[in-house]
C-alpha positions as CSV (number, residue, x, y, z in Angstrom):
1,M,-28.1,13.6,11.5
2,Q,-27.3,10.4,9.7
3,G,-23.9,8.7,10.1
4,P,-21.9,6.8,7.5
5,R,-23.1,3.3,6.5
6,A,-21.2,0.4,7.9
7,G,-19.6,-0.5,4.6
8,E,-18.2,3.0,4.1
9,V,-16.6,3.0,7.5
10,G,-15.0,-0.4,6.8
11,L,-13.6,0.7,3.5
12,Q,-12.0,3.8,4.7
13,G,-10.6,2.0,7.7
14,G,-9.2,-0.6,5.3
15,I,-7.6,1.9,3.0
16,D,-6.1,3.8,5.9
17,G,-4.8,0.6,7.5
18,Y,-3.3,-0.5,4.2
19,E,-1.6,2.8,3.7
20,Q,-0.1,2.6,7.2
21,M,1.1,-1.0,6.5
22,V,2.7,0.2,3.2
23,S,4.6,3.0,5.0
24,T,5.7,0.7,7.9
25,F,6.9,-2.0,5.5
26,A,8.8,0.5,3.3
27,F,10.5,2.0,6.4
28,S,11.5,-1.4,7.7
29,A,12.7,-2.6,4.3
30,K,14.7,0.6,3.7
31,A,16.3,0.3,7.1
32,Y,17.4,-3.3,6.3
33,W,18.8,-2.5,2.9
34,A,20.6,0.6,4.3
35,L,22.7,-1.9,6.4
36,W,24.1,-3.1,3.1
37,G,25.6,0.3,2.3
38,P,26.0,1.1,-1.4
39,L,25.0,-2.4,-2.4
40,G,21.5,-1.8,-0.9
41,Q,20.9,1.5,-2.7
42,P,19.2,0.0,-5.7
43,M,16.8,-1.9,-3.4
44,I,16.0,1.3,-1.5
45,E,15.2,3.1,-4.7
46,G,12.9,0.2,-5.7
47,I,11.2,0.3,-2.3
48,D,10.6,4.1,-2.8
49,A,9.1,3.5,-6.3
50,W,6.9,0.7,-4.9
51,K,5.7,3.0,-2.1
52,R,4.9,5.8,-4.5
53,T,3.0,3.4,-6.7
54,Q,0.9,2.1,-3.8
55,H,0.1,5.6,-2.6
56,E,-0.9,6.7,-6.1
57,Y,-3.2,3.6,-6.3
58,L,-4.8,4.4,-2.9
59,E,-5.4,8.0,-4.0
60,S,-7.1,6.7,-7.1
61,V,-9.3,4.4,-5.0
62,R,-10.2,7.3,-2.7
63,N,-11.0,9.5,-5.7
64,E,-13.2,6.8,-7.3
65,T,-15.1,6.0,-4.1
66,G,-15.3,9.5,-2.7
67,A,-14.2,10.8,0.6
68,R,-16.4,8.4,2.6
69,G,-15.7,5.3,0.5
70,A,-18.1,2.9,-1.1
71,S,-18.6,-0.8,-1.4
72,L,-15.3,-1.7,-2.9
73,P,-13.9,-5.2,-2.1
74,L,-10.6,-4.9,-0.3
75,V,-9.1,-7.7,-2.4
76,N,-8.4,-5.1,-5.1
77,L,-5.8,-3.6,-2.7
78,S,-3.4,-6.5,-3.2
79,V,0.3,-6.0,-4.2
80,T,1.8,-7.7,-7.2
81,L,5.5,-8.2,-7.3
82,P,7.1,-7.4,-10.6
83,V,9.7,-10.2,-10.1
84,E,9.0,-13.9,-10.0
85,F,10.8,-16.0,-7.4
86,P,11.2,-19.7,-8.3
87,W,10.9,-20.8,-4.6
88,I,7.5,-19.0,-4.1
89,P,4.6,-20.9,-5.6
């Protein structure tokens, strides 16, 4: 029996790792904004929307590459913020 190629294992591990990172970040950020009470609610809703968007994107990557993955560069998994911050170059 032949196992998966090295690139396939790396891609799936990268996607799963990224998905775990998204979930962990969203949980931590929501916990922080919950401390602000009602003032933090809009941020919590934004975090939920961001998390849904990331999970939908990862599902589309999985569907495109198949269950075992393919040679997809992980740089395509970056996150773009919809807001510009003047202090971040």
